[in-house]
C-alpha positions, 0 to 999 in steps of 0.5 A, spaced: 759 228 923 755 225 917 754 217 919 752 212 915 745 209 916 745 202 919 750 199 925 755 204 924 750 210 926 747 205 932 754 204 935 757 211 934 751 216 932 749 217 940 756 218 942 758 223 936 751 227 937 753 228 944 760 230 943 760 234 937 757 241 936 750 241 933 748 243 926 749 241 919 754 235 918 761 238 916 765 232 915 763 225 913 764 218 916 764 211 912 766 204 912 772 202 908 776 196 906 778 191 901 773 189 897 769 196 898 769 202 893 773 207 896 768 212 900 767 219 899 769 221 907 773 225 911 774 219 916 774 212 915 773 206 919 778 201 916 780 193 918 786 191 922 787 184 921 789 180 928 794 176 924 798 182 921 796 188 925 797 192 919 792 197 918 789 197 912 790 204 908 785 207 904 787 211 898 786 219 898 787 224 903 782 221 908 784 219 916 783 212 917 781 209 924 783 202 925 778 197 928 778 190 929 777 186 923 771 182 926 768 188 928 769 192 922 766 186 918 760 186 922 759 193 921 759 192 914 755 186 913 751 184 919 749 177 920 742 175 922 742 172 929 737 167 927 740 160 926 734 156 925 732 152 918 729 157 913 723 152 912 721 153 920 723 152 927 726 146 930 722 140 931 719 139 938 723 137 943 730 139 940 734 144 943 739 148 940 746 146 942 750 152 939 750 159 943 748 165 940 754 170 938 755 175 944 752 181 943 755 188 947 751 190 953 750 197 951 752 202 945 759 204 944 762 208 949 769 212 948 774 211 954 774 217 958 781 217 960 783 216 953 778 221 950 781 226 955 788 225 955 789 225 947 787 232 945 790 235 951 797 233 948 795 236 941 796 244 940 789 243 936 786 243 943 786 250 943 781 251 937 774 252 939 771 246 936 776 241 939 775 245 945 768 245 946 768 237 945 774 237 950 769 241 955 763 236 954 767 230 955 770 233 961 763 235 964 760 228 963 761 221 966 
């Protein structure tokens, strides 16, 4: 799976590398959503707004994977965590009163039960490539 550089690669790359067979990428993963040019990818990460819950539908024949709208926005355009004046730090004796945004303690880890139960119900699990992914997931904690 070809993954775009940046936070998407940091978040999903290690898990995809561990589960998918080695070799050149056959498919591509990309971010899609309103205001973003339509990517040429087989699998796209799309926003699901919290108010409507309606998954954004990309044009074309690519498969859409819904993400929380805030997560997808952070992956698309991360903000710098530094909140100090651009001309320098805070004056001596002044303490910050705004908390830094929460950060996840580790990278993306798929839910093991979900990862094993979903393909087990699909007829495609008998295909060699998906069977190898399923076997790797079963053998790892």
